[in-house]
N, C-alpha and C positions, 0 to 999 in steps of 0.2 A: 567299520563303516559299511553301509549297504553297497556303496560303489565298488569297494574291494571285493565283496562277494559277487556282485554282477560281473566284474572283470574276470574272476575265476571261472564262473559258469560259461561265459561266452568267449573265453580264451582271447581276450584282448589286453593290451597294456592299460593300467589305470589312467595313464595320461590321455589315452584316446577318449575316455569318458569325461575328463575334466579339462581338456586342452582349450583350443581356440573356440570351439563350439561345444560347450559341456552338455551333458545329458540333462534334459529338463523334464518337467512333468508332462509337457505337451508331447514328448517322445514316448511316453508310457501310456498304454491302453489296457483297460480291463474289459474282458468279454465275459458276460454272464450267460450261462446256458441252463435250461431247466434240468431238474434232476432226472437221471436216467430211469430211476425206479421210485415209486411212491414211498414217502417217508425218509428219503435221503436228502441231503442239502444240495443246493444248486452247484454247478461246476463253475468255478471262477478261473479264468486264464489270464495271465499277465503277458502282454506283448510289448517288448522293447524294440523300438524302431531306431536304429542307428543310421541316420541319413548321411552324415558327414564323416564316415570312417573310411580310411584309405585301405586298399588291399595291398598285397605284397608287390604288385606291379606298379604301385604309386597312383593308380586311378581310384577315384572315389566311386563307390558303388554301395547303395543302401543295403543294409542287412536287417532282417527281422528275426527276433528270437522269442519263442513262446515258452512259458513256464506254467506248469499245472501241478496239482497235488499228486505226489507220488505215495509210496508206501510209508515213507518216513517223513514226519512233519519237520524235522530239522532241515531238510533240503527244500522245503516249501517256501519259495521267495515271495509268494503272493501276500501272505499275512503281514510280514514286516513292511512291505511296500504300501499296503493299504493303511496300516497304522501310521506310517510316516506321512502319507498324503493327507489323512484325516487330521493329524496334528498340525500340519501346515496349511490346512483349509484349501487344498489344492483342487478340489473337485468343482466343476462348473455348476452342477446341481447341488442344492442344499439338502442335507439329510436331516430328518427329524426322528 
């Protein structure tokens, strides 16, 4: 599951992502930047905003995690997240 992969990357318990306030598509943001060099694809960054996660002291403090393309595509969380969001019709804007 993608949630288990997220929990591994951001070092939280899986229950923190699916507990009382689960991770929703509104907590996920895609940022698209123009390519740094001509002929390359644009840069897509995935930002996960955990608004309701507790810290070790018990206080709730929002955390943001950003993921982008690294050298190895197996660690690239952006592609499976986009695929899942497209399959669930989760984008506000319609793509044609």
